[in-house]
C-alpha positions in Angstrom: -11.9 -5.0 -11.4 -9.4 -3.6 -13.9 -10.5 0.0 -13.0 -9.7 -0.7 -9.4 -6.3 -2.2 -10.3 -5.5 0.7 -12.5 -6.5 3.2 -9.9 -4.4 1.4 -7.3 -1.4 1.4 -9.6 -1.9 5.1 -10.3 -2.2 5.9 -6.6 0.9 3.9 -5.7 3.0 5.4 -8.5 2.0 8.9 -7.3 2.1 8.4 -3.6 4.2 5.3 -2.9 7.3 6.8 -1.5 5.3 9.0 0.9 3.1 6.1 2.0 6.2 3.9 2.5 7.7 6.6 4.8 4.5 6.7 6.8 4.4 2.9 7.0 8.0 2.6 8.2 7.3 5.2 10.9 4.2 3.3 12.0 6.1 0.0 12.2 8.8 1.7 14.3 6.2 3.2 16.6 4.6 -0.2 17.1 8.0 -1.7 18.0 8.8 1.1 20.5 5.6 0.5 22.4 6.0 -3.3 22.3 3.2 -4.2 19.9 3.8 -7.2 17.5 5.7 -6.5 14.3 3.8 -5.9 11.1 5.0 -5.6 7.5 5.4 -2.1 6.1 4.2 -3.5 2.8 1.0 -4.6 4.4 0.5 -1.2 5.9 1.2 0.5 2.6 -1.2 -1.6 0.6 -3.9 -1.6 3.2 -4.0 2.1 3.3 -3.8 2.4 -0.5 -6.7 0.0 -1.0 -8.7 2.0 1.6 -8.0 5.3 -0.2 -8.7 4.0 -3.6 -11.9 2.3 -2.4 -13.1 5.5 -0.9 -12.7 7.3 -4.2 -14.4 4.7 -6.4 -18.0 4.0 -6.9 -19.4 0.5 -6.9 -16.3 -0.8 -5.1 -18.7 -2.8 -2.9 -19.0 -5.2 -5.8 -15.4 -6.3 -5.5 -14.5 -9.3 -3.4 -11.6 -9.5 -1.0 -10.0 -12.0 -3.4 -10.2 -9.5 -6.3 -8.7 -6.7 -4.1 -5.9 -9.1 -3.0 -5.2 -10.1 -6.7 -4.9 -6.4 -7.7 -2.4 -5.7 -4.9 -0.3 -8.8 -5.7 -0.3 -8.0 -9.4 0.9 -4.5 -8.7 3.6 -5.1 -6.0 6.5 -6.0 -8.3 6.0 -2.7 -10.2 6.8 -0.7 -7.0 10.0 -2.4 -5.9 11.9 0.8 -6.6 10.2 2.9 -3.9 12.6 2.2 -1.1 15.6 2.6 -3.4 14.5 6.1 -4.4 13.8 7.2 -0.9 16.7 8.7 1.0 15.4 7.9 4.5 14.2 4.3 4.2 16.4 1.3 4.6 14.7 -2.1 4.0 
């Protein structure tokens, strides 16, 4: 599990701002067409987990609980994304 968590951290540090921009655009698009609101954080982490899982071997051995724990453990480290992005207001 630590390999997954480390890979998730690395991916988020490298791509977090860009992923946040995509998530904010996606949330706005959903609102425009009348779909229920979703959290941009949920979109960011869902996509990050998907990308990291595709790159890793043996990820099928992880449980959903382990993936959720890795996400929750990493979230506080990325609180500066939005502050560093010029086009995102949270």
